[in-house]
N, C-alpha and C positions, 0 to 999 in steps of 0.2 A: 471889258470886264465890268462887273457890277459892283460898285462901291456904295455902301450906305454911308450916310453922314454919321460917322462915329468919332468920338474923341478918345484919345489914348493918353493915359496917365504915364508918369515917368516909369512906373513899374512895368516889367516885361509881361506881355500878355501872350498866352498860348492860344493859338487858333487850331481848329481842326474839328472835323465831324466824326463823332463816334459811330461805330457800327458799319464800316465799309465792308462790302462783300464783292467778290469777283463777278463782273458782268461779262467781259469779253477778254479772252486770252488769245493774243495774236502770236500763237506759237509757231515754231518753224514748220510744222506739218501743214498749217493752213494759212500762213502769213500772207503770201501773195494773192490768194483767193479772196482776201478781205479788203483788197485795195483795187482801185482803178488806176490804170497807167495813162497819164496824160501825154499827148504827143504833139500838141500845138507848138508854134514858135514861142520862144521865151519872151514875154512882154517886157522884161527888164533889159532887153538888148543884149542878153548874154550870148556868148559864143558857144552854143550848146545845141545838140540835137537829141530831143527826148524820144526814146524808143518805146514801141508797144511791147507787151509781155513776151510773145513768141520770139521776136527778134532779140530782145534783151537776154532771154534765156539761151538762145542759140549762140549768141556772141559772148557768153560768159559774164555778162554784167550782173546777173542775179543767180543765186543758188542758196541751198539750205543744207550745208554739210555739217555733220557732227553737232547738230542741234543749234547751230549759229546761222543767222540770216545774213547773207552777204548782199549788199547793194552798192555796186561800183560804177566805174566809168571805163571807157576804152583807154587802155594804156599801152596799146601796141601799134596803132596806125596813125599816120599823119592825118589830121582832120581836114574836112572839106565841107562845102555846102553851108548848112546852118551852123556847123561847129562840131565840137567833140561829142561823141555819143555818150549819153547819160540816161538817168531814169528819174521820173517824178511820180510819186505815189500819193494818192488821196483816198482816205478810207471810204468804203461804201456806206458805212453807218455814219450818222451824225449824232451828236450828244448835246444834252442840256444839263449842265452840271456834271462834274466827273472828277475822279482822282485817277490820273494817268501816270503810270510808273514805267520808265524806260531804262533798261539796264544795257549799257553799251560796252563792248570790248574795244571798239575803235570808231573814230569818226573821220570824215574827210579833212584834209589839212594841206596847206602848202600854197605857194604863190599862184595866183590866178584863180583860186577856188573860192566858191561862195556857197557853202552848204547851209541848210536850215531844217529844223524840226519845229513845226508850228501847227496851229489850228486856225480855221477861219469859218465864217458862216456866209450864207447867201445875202444878197443885197448890201454888199459892202459899201460904206462902213457901218451901216445900221445894225448889223448882227455881229460886229466885232471881229477882232483878230488877236491871237495870242502867240507871240514869238517866244518859244521856250529855249531853243538853241539857234544861234545865228552868228556869223562872223565872216571875214574875208581875209585872203592872203595869209600873211604870217601873224595874224592877230593871236594874242595869247590868253585873253580872258573872254568869257561868254557874254553876249548881249541878250537881254530879256526885255520885251517891249509889248505894250498894248496899243491898239489903234481903234478908235471909236468915232461915233457921231458926237454932236455937241452935248455937253452936260455930264462929263465924266472926268474926274481927276483923282489922283492918288497922292495922299499926303499923310504918311505915317512917320512917327519919330524914328530917327536913325537907330535907336536902340532896339527896334523891332525887327531888323533884318541885318544880314551880314554883308550884303553887296553895297554898291555905291549908286545912289539915285541921281540920274542926270537930268531928267525932265519930269514934270508933275501933271501936266494937262494931257489927257489921252485923246482929246479931240484932234482930228487930223488937220483942222484949220485953226488951231489955237493961236491966239495972239502971243507975240513975243517968243515964239518957237518957230523953227524952220518948218517948211511945209511937210505935212505927214510925219512929223517927228514922233508924235504920240508920247506916252509916258514910259520912261525906260530906265533900266538898271544895268550896270556892268558888274559882273562877278569880280571879286578881288583875288581869287585863287588862280595861280598861273597854270594849274592842272585842270582847269574847268573847260578848256577849249584847245583844239588843234594838237600840235605836236606834244605839248606838255601833258595833255589829257591822254594821248596815246602812249607816251613813254611811261606813264604811271599805271598802265593797264586798264584804262577806261574809267568808268564810273556810272553813277545812277542819277538820273534827273526825275523829279516828281512834280507834277502840276496838279494843284488842288483848286478847283473852281466851284464856289458855292454862291449863294445869293448875297452873301455879306462881304466876300473878299476873293481875290485870286492870289495864290502864292506859289512860288517855284523853289524847290529844294535842290541842292546838289551835294552829292557825297563822292569823294574819290573812291576808286576801287577798293573794296574790302572794308569800308567804313560806314556803309549804310546801316540804319537801324535794322535789327533782326526781323522786324515785322514788315518792313517796307516792301520786301519781295515775297511776302507770304500771302495767305488767303484772307487775312483779316487785318490789314494795315490800320494804324492809329496815328494820324498826323499830329494830333494834339500832344503826343509824347516826343516829337522829333526836334523840339527846340526851334531856334530862329531859322526862317527860310533865307535863301539868298536874295529873293525879291518878294516884297509884299505890296500888292496893289489894293489899297483900301482908302476910302475917303468919301467925297461928295459924288456919289455915282450910284444909280440904280442898275446894278449888274444884270439883273434879269431882263431889263429893257435894252441893254447894250450888247449882250452876248447870248447867242442862241444858235442851235443847229450847227455846231462846230464839226468840221471834218479834220481828222488827224492827217498831217502831210509831212512827207520826207521829200526833199529835193536837193539837187546838186547841180549848180550852174557854174559858168566861168565868166570872168571879166565883167562886161556889162556896166550898168550905171553905178554900181558900188565898187566891186572888186577892180573894175577897170579904171574908175575915177580915182580910186585910192592907190592905184599902181604907182610905185615909187620906192624910195628907201632901198632896203636890201634886195627886194624883188627886182627892181629895175636895174640896180647896180650889177646884179649877178646874171640877169636874164635878158637885158635889153630894154628898150624904151616902149615896146609894144606888148601889151598883155595878150592880145589876140594872136600875134605872131608866135609868142612863146607857147601858148596853149595849143596852137595848130601844129607846130613843128617839133614839139618835144614830148612825145607820148610817154616816154619812160619816166618823166617827172611826176606822173599821176598814178604810180603804183600804190601810193598811200592814200589815194582819194577814194575812200569807200567807207560805208557804214558796216559795222559788224554788230548785229543786234542779238544779245543774249536772251532778252525777253521784253515784251511790251504788253502791259496789262491795263485794263480799264475797270475801275471799281465803281460801284454804286453805293450811296449812303443808305443805311437802314435807319436806325434810331437816331434822331437828331439830338446832339448834345454839344453845341458850340459855345465857346467861352468868348463872349463879346468884350471889347475893351470897355474900361470904366469911363464914366463921364468926367472929363477934365478939359482944360483948354488945350487945343491941338497946336503944337508948336508950328510956327511958320517955316516953310521950306527955305533952304538957303537960296540966295539969289543966283540965277543962272544968266549967262550972257544973253542979251536980247538979240533976237533975230527979226528980220523984216517979216511982218505978218503977211501971209499969203493964203489965197483960197486954193485948196487942193482937195482931191477926193480920190477914193479908191473904189473899185467896183468889181463885181464878179467877172471873171474872164469869160469871154464869149465861148459858147460851147464848141468844142473841136469836132471836126469831121474826120478824125483819125481812124486808122484801121485797127485800133486796139481791140483785143478780143473780149474786153469787158465793157460794160456801160460806162460812158464818160460822165463824170459828175461836175456840177458847177463848182468853180473855184474863184477865190477872191484875189484881186490884185490892186496895185496902187494906181487906179485909174478911175474914170468917171463911171458911176453905177449904170449898168445896162441890163435890161431884162432879156432873157433868152427868147428867141422867136419861137413860134409854135412848132416849127419844123425841128428846131433844136431840142425842144422839150420832148418831141416824139422820138428822136434818135438817142437822146441822152436823158434817161429817166432820172428824176430827182432821187438822191440817196434816201434810204430809210431813216426816219428820225426817231431816236429813242428818247422819249420824254420821261424823266424820272427824277427822283430826289437827287440832291447833289452827289456827284460821283467824283472820286479822285483818281487821277491817272498817274501812275508812277512810270517814269521813263528812264531807262538805263542810258547812260551817257552815249549819245549818238550824234553825229554832226548833221545838221539839217541845212537845206538851202532855202533862201527866202522865196516866197511865192510870187510868180510873175502874173501879169494879166494882159489880155489882149485888148481890153476895152480902152478907148482913147478918145479924147475930145479936145477942142480948141482951148477949153478952160484949163485942162490938164497941161497942155503945151505951154500956157502962159505962166505956169507955176514951177516948171522944172528947173529953172536956172537961178533959184533964190537960195542963197546960203547965208549962214550967220556971218557977221563981220569977222574978217580974218581968215575965211576959208574960200574967198572968191577965186583963188587961183585953181581950185579944184573943180570949178564949174565946167560943165560941158553943155552942148545944146540938147535938144530933146532926143537925140540919138546917143546911145552909150558910146564911150570912147572906143575907137576901133570897131564899132558895130557895123553890121552889114546893112545899116539903114532901117533897122526895125524901130518903130516908135517906142519910146521907153517911159511910160507913165510911172514906172517904179523908180525913175531917177530921183524923185523926191525922197523916196524911202532911203536910198543909198546916201543921199546928201545929208539927211537928218542923222544917219548913222555916223557919217564923217564928222558932223557937228558934235555928236556925243563923244567921239573919241578925242576930238580936239579939246573939249571941255574936260574930259577925264585926264588927259595928259597935263593940262594946265593945273588941274587940282592936285596932281602929284609932284609938281615942281616945288 
């Protein structure tokens, strides 16, 4: 995300670009035609098998009934091979600045699950990653995170947002943070994620990305501002966001050509590494075994999308923070500095019926080969003024990557003090031996939750 060095006074500052107009409507009638279906192996070591569009449709994993978009997983058969059948979608279009609004009726939830709704750009981490919705197992609050190259940090006063900030440096190799931890927030509302979100009837997430800041809003079902789901949303009137990423960062240099992504994986280097507590007590010590042999447990593992809209900014009218000294962030537990990197997933040679686009993952950057470029055309890039995307509450799965290197392998097993017992090797727990460069991401999420838990004691 691109943070300009701005100082915020004690007074509450309203952010937002005036004059947003609808650019892309991912409506039920054309939803799946606007996405590519990725079918490669999950780079996070997840116990999952991503299907192409025809197979997913024939197997009942996707549909568009009664104006709702359903994106689910196999909840009928014992899993085999790479894992439980699921779907990973990446938008054919890419965006430079946007307001994205997602209205969800339901998101994936439950033990063994790891859903995510996020965006990423090519040449990771140079073009950035924005995690809007993400979590694992029986997590109750949403995680929101940015990942960038060096030179990007978020440091706004606590009065400017409603969530809890866990880390401040967005650089994946930041000192005193765990590898690939990025800068992240946790929502404080128990209905922002998982079963709490679903039992409350869903909700709306909105991501606004401008040259000056990136912010994420959340509203439980029935509480979103009247204009948030309309044709001319005005974020400057929405009050405080759940997460505000703003500080010493050139957002336009760190975030570009972002693809919108939904995914749903299982176990792997985060949900598997975090397997324990009630999930283990009720379902046994193996996340993979539970996911493999208990298909009925995943009847609630689906996204139900009421609407997904991407808006573009027209007339610029943002209200910048006033000049004052920026308060220092609260100290966070130090972690062993490590060098880690994420990179675009290598192009898949899947049988998907649509062109496969580049996607980012927690691994070392790698450029697609000429043959990959030929079989997987780059997505169309829409360059325009800042656009806000409003997202209705939907559960998303973190992005995996197939790129991998010895450097990544050396950084997988580093955790902040006090979380060493959760470490695994470069393969996710119970994994079928798939290198897991995303292990770092999961570990930094574990570190965030450990810090969050301590903060509430």
